[in-house]
Rosetta silent file (secondary structure, phi, psi, omega in degrees, C-alpha in Angstrom):
SEQUENCE: XXXXXXXXXXXXXXXXXXXXXXXXXXXXXXXXXXXXXXXXXXXXXXXXXXXXXXXXXXXXXXXXXXXXXXXXXXXXXXXXXXXXXXXXXXXXXXXXXXXXXXXXXXXXXXXXXX
SCORE:     score description
SCORE:     0.000 S_00000001
   1 L     0.000  137.185  177.364   -4.762  -22.935  -25.324 S_00000001
   2 L   -65.441  138.878 -177.194   -4.735  -23.759  -21.624 S_00000001
   3 L   -84.895   -4.308 -178.496   -8.247  -23.876  -20.239 S_00000001
   4 L   -94.848   -4.080  176.567   -7.238  -22.506  -16.832 S_00000001
   5 L  -128.865  126.066 -178.791   -6.259  -19.040  -18.123 S_00000001
   6 L   -65.016  149.537 -178.368   -8.683  -16.912  -20.100 S_00000001
   7 H   -57.586  -41.383 -179.339   -7.599  -15.802  -23.574 S_00000001
   8 H   -66.588  -30.595  175.478   -7.768  -12.106  -22.638 S_00000001
   9 H   -67.660  -43.872  176.982   -5.475  -12.776  -19.652 S_00000001
  10 H   -60.718  -40.117  178.607   -2.982  -14.511  -21.924 S_00000001
  11 H   -65.756  -36.660  176.605   -3.169  -11.571  -24.313 S_00000001
  12 H   -65.549  -44.836  176.384   -2.515   -9.158  -21.441 S_00000001
  13 H   -56.431  -47.120 -178.928    0.510  -11.216  -20.361 S_00000001
  14 H   -61.667  -41.939  179.552    1.784  -11.189  -23.944 S_00000001
  15 H   -64.158  -45.055  178.531    1.267   -7.437  -24.228 S_00000001
  16 H   -61.861  -45.250 -179.887    3.086   -6.743  -20.951 S_00000001
  17 H   -63.834  -41.223 -179.894    5.963   -9.021  -21.928 S_00000001
  18 H   -63.510  -47.124 -179.022    6.181   -7.461  -25.395 S_00000001
  19 H   -64.505  -39.550  176.025    6.226   -3.891  -24.066 S_00000001
  20 H   -64.530  -41.452  179.173    8.858   -4.776  -21.460 S_00000001
  21 H   -61.044  -46.036  179.705   10.926   -6.491  -24.130 S_00000001
  22 H   -61.622  -46.773 -178.921   10.796   -3.439  -26.407 S_00000001
  23 H   -64.133  -40.058  179.018   11.742   -1.014  -23.640 S_00000001
  24 H   -67.267  -43.007 -179.664   14.572   -3.278  -22.479 S_00000001
  25 H   -63.384  -42.715  179.522   15.866   -3.806  -26.017 S_00000001
  26 H   -64.652  -41.036  177.065   15.871   -0.080  -26.772 S_00000001
  27 H   -66.560  -41.801  179.138   17.770    0.678  -23.567 S_00000001
  28 H   -62.444  -38.748  177.537   20.222   -2.158  -24.257 S_00000001
  29 H   -61.389  -44.066  178.631   20.840   -0.815  -27.770 S_00000001
  30 H   -63.334  -41.778  179.212   21.640    2.619  -26.357 S_00000001
  31 H   -65.811  -38.271  176.718   23.967    1.105  -23.781 S_00000001
  32 H   -59.569  -41.914  178.552   25.744   -0.929  -26.469 S_00000001
  33 H   -63.043  -47.947 -177.522   26.376    2.282  -28.391 S_00000001
  34 H   -66.614  -25.845  178.937   27.665    4.076  -25.318 S_00000001
  35 L   -88.672    5.481  172.635   29.919    1.150  -24.461 S_00000001
  36 L    84.620   29.622  175.702   31.522    1.389  -27.861 S_00000001
  37 L   -56.978  127.619 -173.611   29.979   -1.467  -29.783 S_00000001
  38 L   -64.016  -21.286 -177.891   31.818   -1.371  -33.139 S_00000001
  39 L   -94.911   10.094 -178.229   28.646   -1.765  -35.203 S_00000001
  40 L  -116.699  151.427  177.635   26.883    1.215  -33.633 S_00000001
  41 L   -96.578  114.737 -176.241   27.153    4.944  -34.341 S_00000001
  42 H   -58.076  -30.277 -177.819   27.929    6.812  -31.104 S_00000001
  43 H   -69.887  -11.274 -177.353   26.237    9.961  -32.399 S_00000001
  44 H   -80.386  -12.278 -178.797   22.848    8.214  -32.415 S_00000001
  45 L  -115.034  106.010  176.252   22.542    8.237  -28.622 S_00000001
  46 L   -91.123  162.677  175.087   22.158   11.649  -27.067 S_00000001
  47 H   -55.704  -39.213  179.361   21.871   12.174  -23.306 S_00000001
  48 H   -63.584  -41.692  179.666   18.178   12.959  -23.833 S_00000001
  49 H   -63.788  -40.601  178.800   17.654    9.716  -25.773 S_00000001
  50 H   -63.700  -45.935  179.145   19.299    7.676  -23.018 S_00000001
  51 H   -60.881  -43.084  179.284   17.146    9.331  -20.341 S_00000001
  52 H   -60.863  -38.787 -179.452   14.014    8.735  -22.429 S_00000001
  53 H   -71.718  -36.805  176.021   14.873    5.050  -22.783 S_00000001
  54 H   -64.437  -44.455  179.413   15.539    4.663  -19.058 S_00000001
  55 H   -65.652  -36.222  178.116   12.216    6.368  -18.298 S_00000001
  56 H   -63.948  -41.309  177.798   10.410    4.210  -20.864 S_00000001
  57 H   -65.307  -44.212  178.936   11.715    1.060  -19.165 S_00000001
  58 H   -60.557  -40.258  178.536   10.724    2.403  -15.750 S_00000001
  59 H   -62.734  -42.217 -179.935    7.248    3.217  -17.083 S_00000001
  60 H   -68.493  -37.143  175.979    6.823   -0.312  -18.443 S_00000001
  61 H   -62.544  -44.651  178.664    8.001   -1.830  -15.170 S_00000001
  62 H   -62.978  -42.609  179.848    5.493    0.291  -13.252 S_00000001
  63 H   -61.540  -42.888  179.610    2.729   -0.588  -15.709 S_00000001
  64 H   -66.164  -43.091  179.271    3.488   -4.292  -15.334 S_00000001
  65 H   -61.923  -32.344  179.123    3.611   -4.055  -11.533 S_00000001
  66 H   -77.132  -47.641 -170.698    0.186   -2.400  -11.592 S_00000001
  67 H   -82.019  -30.611 -175.476   -1.542   -4.587  -14.169 S_00000001
  68 H   -58.162  -48.697  177.217   -0.141   -8.040  -13.404 S_00000001
  69 H   -63.828  -35.638 -179.069   -2.024   -8.510  -10.111 S_00000001
  70 H   -64.938  -38.503 -176.139   -5.183   -7.061  -11.657 S_00000001
  71 H   -87.759    0.726  179.886   -5.184   -9.458  -14.596 S_00000001
  72 L  -112.155    7.952 -179.516   -4.416  -12.532  -12.460 S_00000001
  73 L   -64.868  -29.130 -179.499   -7.285  -12.308   -9.970 S_00000001
  74 L   -87.814   -2.525 -179.923   -9.269  -14.861  -11.978 S_00000001
  75 L   -96.097  118.233 -177.593   -6.404  -17.366  -12.215 S_00000001
  76 E   -94.191  140.160  177.444   -6.540  -19.852   -9.342 S_00000001
  77 E  -130.325  154.081  176.592   -3.437  -21.580   -7.941 S_00000001
  78 E   -99.110  115.767 -178.379   -2.934  -24.226   -5.303 S_00000001
  79 E  -115.787   90.019  179.190   -0.539  -22.952   -2.649 S_00000001
  80 L    61.328   39.191  178.066    0.169  -25.740   -0.184 S_00000001
  81 L    94.645   -9.864  176.456   -3.397  -26.971   -0.120 S_00000001
  82 E  -108.548  136.585 -179.361   -5.101  -23.595   -0.173 S_00000001
  83 E   -90.696  123.969 -178.021   -6.633  -22.258   -3.364 S_00000001
  84 E  -127.669  161.245  167.055   -5.696  -18.657   -4.022 S_00000001
  85 E   -73.678  140.797  179.022   -5.973  -16.146   -6.772 S_00000001
  86 H   -56.832  -27.290  179.199   -2.609  -15.896   -8.542 S_00000001
  87 H   -64.271  -28.787 -179.013   -2.618  -12.211   -7.663 S_00000001
  88 H   -62.497  -53.548  177.608   -2.280  -13.091   -3.946 S_00000001
  89 H   -65.308  -30.376  176.899    1.195  -14.707   -4.156 S_00000001
  90 H   -61.681  -47.914 -179.135    2.267  -11.998   -6.623 S_00000001
  91 H   -66.713  -39.693  178.385    1.336   -9.288   -4.124 S_00000001
  92 H   -62.323  -48.482  179.571    2.882  -11.249   -1.218 S_00000001
  93 H   -62.811  -39.763  179.337    6.159  -11.755   -3.077 S_00000001
  94 H   -62.963  -42.790 -179.943    6.168   -8.137   -4.185 S_00000001
  95 H   -62.155  -43.164  177.914    5.660   -6.931   -0.612 S_00000001
  96 H   -63.943  -44.711  179.716    8.571   -9.067    0.611 S_00000001
  97 H   -63.425  -44.680 -179.480   10.797   -7.891   -2.230 S_00000001
  98 H   -61.913  -40.769  178.678    9.839   -4.243   -1.709 S_00000001
  99 H   -64.048  -42.694  178.543   10.603   -4.468    2.030 S_00000001
 100 H   -65.495  -44.704  179.427   14.004   -6.016    1.320 S_00000001
 101 H   -62.589  -40.944  179.203   14.792   -3.463   -1.380 S_00000001
 102 H   -62.533  -43.506  178.781   13.757   -0.600    0.915 S_00000001
 103 H   -63.007  -41.529  178.667   16.022   -1.906    3.698 S_00000001
 104 H   -65.594  -40.645  177.622   18.952   -2.221    1.285 S_00000001
 105 H   -62.833  -41.618  178.909   18.382    1.305   -0.016 S_00000001
 106 H   -60.963  -40.969  176.451   18.319    2.677    3.507 S_00000001
 107 H   -63.722  -43.831  179.454   21.675    1.023    4.185 S_00000001
 108 H   -63.892  -40.604  178.746   23.162    2.373    0.973 S_00000001
 109 H   -65.484  -42.880  177.594   21.889    5.885    1.731 S_00000001
 110 H   -61.153  -42.857  179.436   23.310    5.720    5.282 S_00000001
 111 H   -64.792  -38.987 -177.995   26.680    4.541    3.921 S_00000001
 112 H   -70.561  -32.655 -177.167   26.724    7.290    1.275 S_00000001
 113 H   -90.803  -10.421 -175.526   25.937   10.074    3.728 S_00000001
 114 L  -107.171    0.000    0.000   28.241    8.845    6.498 S_00000001
């Protein structure tokens, strides 16, 4: 085990990754059925089931976005000579990504309404 990350932090990472994997796999299975995968039964995916799987993935993404910075505050990284908590670059990158995504959405909304 790496000595720079606490065991409970590693377990949290594993749990987040596992839950995201399950939600993604379940949504992918539903999409495979809807796209006509020959080994799947189309009747197994109802509109409600698809919506539930999309919402489950969204919930896991939100949970990960919330918990990842919280569980990385004790993990130190060297960022160009300055020692930071791993949560700092995560939050910085997230802020940049969110700003870019927001700008792209605004453009798409303007294009759709105009």
